[in-house]
N, C-alpha and C positions, 0 to 999 in steps of 0.2 A: 804151375806156373800160372801166375795171376791175370788178370786182364789187363792189367797197366792203368790203374787208375791212381788220381789224385785226391787227395783230402784235404777240405779247407776245415782247418780248427785241429785242434791236437786230440780229439777225440781216438781211442785205440794207439794211441803211442805206449808203449812197452817203459816199465821200469828199468829195464837195462839194455844196452844192444853192445855189439862188435863197435861200431864207428858210428858216429855223430857228426853230419853233415850241416854246416850254418849256412846256410843262402843257396838262391835257387836260380840263378842266372845261370849263362850257360856253363861256366866252369864249376859250379857246385851241382847241377842236375850232371855233368860228367864226370866229377866226383864220386856222385852216389851211384852211378852206373856200373864204373868202373871197378870200384868195391865191391857192389852186389854181385856182378858178374865174377870174381873171384871167390865168391862163396861165403863172403861175410856177411852177418845179421848188419842193416844198415837203417839209418834213421836220419831223413833229411827234412830240414824246416826252412821255412822262411818267413819273417814278419810279415808280410805283405803278400806276394803272389809269385808266381811262375814267371822269370823273366821281366820281374818288377822294375828294375834298373837299369844300367847300361847295353844290358845283351838287346835290349827293345828299341834303342835308339842308335843303331849301326847304321853303316852304308847299305847294307845287306847283300855285302861282296864279301867272297871268300879267296882273299886275296894271297898271290904266291908269293908275293915278297921283292918284289922289282924294286919299290924306293928303299929297303935295307939295304938292298944290294949298292945302289947306286951311293950309299952312305958309308959302303965298306961294311957292313954286319952282316957277312957273308954265312955266317954259321944261322942268324935269326932268320935270313931271306932263305935258306936251305931247308930248314925248320919249318917254314910258312908253307913251300911249294910241296915238302913231302905230306903236311898235313892237308892240303888244298886234295891233292890227289887221292888220300883216303876219304874224305867226305865226298868227292863227286863220284868215286868209284866205288867205295865198299860199303860205308856206313849211311848216309844220307844221298843216294843219287836223286831219288825221287823230288827232292827237294830243290836241288841245284841244277841251273844250266849254265852251259858255255854264253857269255857275255861278249859280242865284240865290242873292242873299247876303241876310238879314234882321237887322235891327234892331230889337228888340222894344220896344216902348213901354210897358214896365212902371210901376209906381206910383213908382218911383226917377228916371223919366225927367220931369223938368218939361216944361211945354208948351213952353217957349222953346228949351228943348234939343230935341225935337219937329221945331221949325220948322228948329234950325239942320242936325239930319240930314237933311231933307227939301230944303234948297237945297244941300246938299253933295252928295247923290246926283243934284243937278238938274244941277250944274255938272259933276260926273263923266259926264253923258250930254251935254253939250256937248264936253266935250273925245274923247267919242265922234264927235261930228259933225264936229268939225274935223279930228279925224285919218282922218275919211271911211272909218268901221268901219259897216258894211251894220246897219239897225235889224232885218234876218233873223240878223245874228251874235249881236247883244246885243240884248236886247228893253229897252223903255221902263221905266226906275225909276218907283215911283209908291207912293204911301201905300194900304195894304192893312187890311183890318176885321183885328178879332179872331179871327173866324170862318176866316179866309183865313189868317191867321198860325198858328192853333193845326192848320189844315190840312197847312200845309208843315212845322210842327215841335211834334208835340202835346206834347213834354215841357216846351215855354213855362209860366212862369208862368200860373195862373189869372187873376190879375189885370191880364193885360196888356191894354191898349184899342186894339189893333193892333200895326201895324208898319212900316218902310220898308222896300221890295223894291227892291234893285239887282242889276246882273247883274256879274261877271268873267268872266276864262278861267281855267279850271282843267285841269292837265294829268294825263293820264292817268298820268304819272311822269316827274318829271323827267331822274333817269340816262337814261330811254327818249328824250328828245329828245338828250340829249349824246352818246349812241351814235350814235343818227340824223346827226347833225351830223358826226360822224368819219367814219361809215362814206360818207358823202356826199362828203366831202372826198377821201378814197380813191377814189370812183368818179371824182371830177373829176381824179385822178391824183397827189394828195399819199400820200407814206408816212408811213403811223400807226402809230407802236410805244409799246406800255406797256412796264413795267420795265425803263424805260431812263434811268437817273439822270444829270442835268448836275454834273460833278464840276468843272468850272472854264468860265469862260465870258466872252470879250470881243464885241464888235459883229462880227467876223469868224471867230467860229467859236466850238467849245465841245470840250471831252473828254467823253466819254461812257461809261457802263459799263453793263453788260449785268447786270441783276439776277438773271436766271437764272443765267448760266453764270460772272460775272465778269469778263469780257473787256470789256477799254478798248478806244477806239479815239476819234479825234477826226473834226471834221467839219466843214470850212468852209465859210462861208455868207456872201454877199452882204450880208443882215441877217439879225440873231435877235430875236426878239421874246418876251419876259418876259410869259406870262399865266398867273402861279402863283397870283394871288391874293393870300391873307393871308399866304403866303411868301413873297413877292416878294422883299422888303427881305433875305431869308436867302441871296438869289440875287446881289443886288444891294446893295453897302453904300450908304448914303444914301438909301435909301427908308423914310420914316417912315412906318406907319400906325397905326389904332387902332381895332382891331379889337372887334367888337361880337358877343357870343353870342346868335344865336335858338332857343331852346329847343322843342320840340314833345315833348308824348307821345300816345303811340297807345293809343285805346279800341277794344272791340270795338263793333259795331252794339248789340248787345242792352244796352249802359251808357246809350244815347239812341234808343230806337227809333221808326222812324217817320220819322225825321227827313230830310226829301225837299230841303233845302236847306241853306249855309252859315249857322250862326248868330252874328250880332256881338254881344260882350258889351261895353260899353265900360269902359275901365280907369278905377277912381275917381279924379278930380283931374286928368284929362286929356281935353282936348278933341277929339285926332284919334286916340286908340288905342283899339285894342281887342283881345280874345282871342276867336279863331274857333274855332267846331267847327266841322271840313271834313269831310264824307263825302266816303269814298274809291270809285273803282269796285270796289275788290275786297272792299268789306265791311266795313274798317275804319275808324274816325274817328281825325283829326289835329286834335289839341287845340294851337294855341299861337298868339302865339310872343312871347319873352322878348326884351328889347334891354337887353344885359349890357355894359358895358366888359370887357376880359380884357386883363388883365397879366401881364407875363412871358412864357417862351417860348412859341411856339405847336405845340400838340401835334399829332401825327397826326390823331388822332379825340378830339375833347373829351369830355370827361364830361361826365354832365347833373347839376347840383346838384339838392339834395330841396329847396332852397329855390322854385328855378323850376317845381319840378313841384307843390309848395303854391299858388303864384301863379296858375298858370293854372286848376287845379282850383278855387279861391275866386274868381275874377272870373267864371269861366262859371257856375258856381253861384249866382249873384247874379241869373239870367236862368231859373234852372230850378226848376219844381214840385219835384223830388226833387235836394238835392244830390249832385254826384259826390264820391266816397271815393277813397280811395288804391287800396284795392281794386280800382278800376274800370282801372286804369293797368296795360297790358299791356306797355307797353314805351316806350320815350322816346329821343330822340336831339337834337343839337345842332350845326348848322354857326357859321361862324364869318362874319360879312360886313368883307369889305376896305375900312374905310371910311378916306377921306383922313384924317392928323390935322388939327384945330383944336381952338378951345376949345369949351368945352360938354361937354354928355353925349353919351353916342352916339345915344342916342335922338332927339337933335334935329338930328345930324348930315346935311348934305346927301348924297343917294346919286347925286351927280352922278361922272363919271369923267375922268381924267386920263391923257395922254400924255405919257411921260417917256423922256429921253433920258441915258445915262450917259456919264460920260468917257470910255469906250473904245467909247461907239456902239450899246449894247444900248438896245433900245426896249422901255418896259414900257408895260402898260397896267393898271391899278388903279382902285378905286372902282366904281360903278357895281351892277348887280344882274342876274339872269337874264332879267327881261325887255327887256331892252335890249343883251344879250350883241350882236346883229345890227349894230347902230349903233358899239357898242365896238372890234367888230371891225374894221367899216369903217373908222372914225378910226386904228388902230392901223396896218393895213396902208398906209393913205394916207401917213401919216409913213414909213412905210419906204421905199415908194415914190420919195418926195420927197427923203428926207433922204439914201438910199443908190442914188439914180440908178438905180431898177432898170425893165425894159422890161415893163410893165406893161399889162392891158386895165381898163377901167372897173369899177367895182365892178359884179356883177351880182345881190347876195344879195336884194334886194328882192322878186325873181321868181322865186328858183332855189327850187323846194321840195327837200325831203330825202326820202331814199329812203322810198316807201311813202307818201308826200303825196298826197290826194286829196279833193275836196268830199264832202260826206254821202252826196250821190245815186250817184256813183259807188263808195263804200265801201259802201251797202247792196247794193251789186249781186256783191260780193267773194264768191265762193265757198267761205267757210273759216269757222270756228267764230267766233261772235261777239267772244271775249274776243282771240284771235288779230288778227281785224281792228282792234281799238280800239289794241293795241300794235304793230303791224305796216304796220297799213294795207293797199295792194295787194300788199305782200310777203307777207302771211298764209299765200296758199297754196304760196309758197315755203317758208315756215319748216315746213308739216305736208310736203309733198315731200323737203325735206331727211332729214327725220326718217325716213320709209319708204324711202328710199336706203340710209339708215345700217340697214337690215334691222329695222325697228319693223314692227310692225301700226299699225293706226290707231287700234286701241283703246288699246295701249301708250301710243302718241304723246301722246294726248288725256285721257287719265284725269288728274284733278287729284290732287294730294298729297293732300290731305284737304278736310273740310266747310269749315275755315276759311280752306285755303290754295289758291287756285283755279290755282296754276302749274304748266303739264305739262311731261313730257319733251320734247316737241316742242321746248318755247322755249330749254329748256336747253342741246338738242343746237345749236339756233343760235345759242346765247350762244359756245360752242366754236368752232362749224366758221365762222363768220361774224362773229362782234362781238369776238377776241380774249380770251373769258375764258381765265385761265391756270391757275386753282384753284376750289374750292368755293367760295370767300368771294367770287369775281368774280361768281360767279353768282346768289347769295342775297341779297349785299349791294348790287350795281349794276344786273347786267342784271334782275332782279328786286328787290322791297323785304321779301321775305320775312325778312329777317335782324334787320329793326326789332323785331320778335316774338320773345322768346328762346323760345318754346315751339315758335313755326311754324317755327323755324331748324331745331329739332333732330327736327322729323316731316319735314323735306323734306331733312336731309343726305344719307339714302339715297340718293332718285332725284336729288341733284346729283352725289355720286358715279357713280351709274349711267352719267351722260350721259357722264363722263369714259371709263368702261367701253365704253360703246356706239362713240363715235369710236377709241377707241384700237383697238378690235376691227376697224374699217370700215378700219383706215389700215394692217393687218397682212397 
């Protein structure tokens, strides 16, 4: 078994493989892991980087499907709850923790609306039970008093008469999950290559271009799986999606001080939509999210319209004692959901996924969401095995932990700084040892960028040596989330460049 390294560029890609996976977002990385774990030869490529697109622009939540249950989409809600449990208890427990979430019962919320909220979270807990997720993983939801509500979030309006408390899963970092999946796929034998663009593709292979050198090469494959998400239709003609923009803004913790839970503010006029204020492990708060249809050409990185920012600030401020202003916003990001096209607004579209096969035999997986990536990958690989008559073992990913995964008791005894353990699990000591092996002192390796940027040189060096980071953008925008805040990016640029200098010096 390999050490699970990601490679930038196409060097080393063979002339043929069993499965070629295109796209290294959460679904593509999941497909690569599933196929490799079944004993298939796998090459997985992305034109840019791991977690380049939608997968790094999520709410960093592992949802249990409550919203889909409210819309009558029982099967999707159940699938979400099952996959959430698998992630939290089997495959990535080191990256996910239970997050308390509170709906404040302000004077704007009627008694009937409060009743519906309690019934809703009760139904969500039933989903947890049916999915066989342990109570120790996700505590029981309940009605809480005004005193307890204010203790969890002192910024809530004084006229709040209590709250409805529920629990969901929160990721340490969505891109870290994707990187972990990609590296685990590599550890299972897959070749994982970023900066490798697909120029032409059929069900039997593709023409690739190395985006670092410009070199072109062909690869034949017994099966080709298109997991490019919202860009799937640009690769395979005839696939029609209805992209939806989900915008978040970034706040400092000082804008919402002493918040120890997610705050859920109901969107006026909607029975099952909320704006979330989500406290992050690094000290910032993400405020999201919108759901707006996007027309026209799909951009590599979506812009954030000012009206989205205004909408988010206005909705969350309805439940706050002191409203937020535009000055509280220190960053913003938007992702595009690859929704299947149908009638109606994107806010009402199902989050189900589909496996499609082109005239030439390319298998495309579209739709879905981050939480259900594993099931999407399983369905895509099942289709490839059946349609292309591949000799493969059964799916193993329900019980296959990604690199670094361990339960809380094990993680508590890992001899490494808490931040590294949160982000790398049992690999945390290796991250520090890797930095020391590259000539750094422990103090140099572990000193944070600044008071507001807790990232360290040790994790940046590991991002280069093991996680395929090819430039400072890879480090700041995907191996970490520093780049979401422009002023933090500026502060971290020297350290990111130093990481490349450290690695280059060690290689000479």
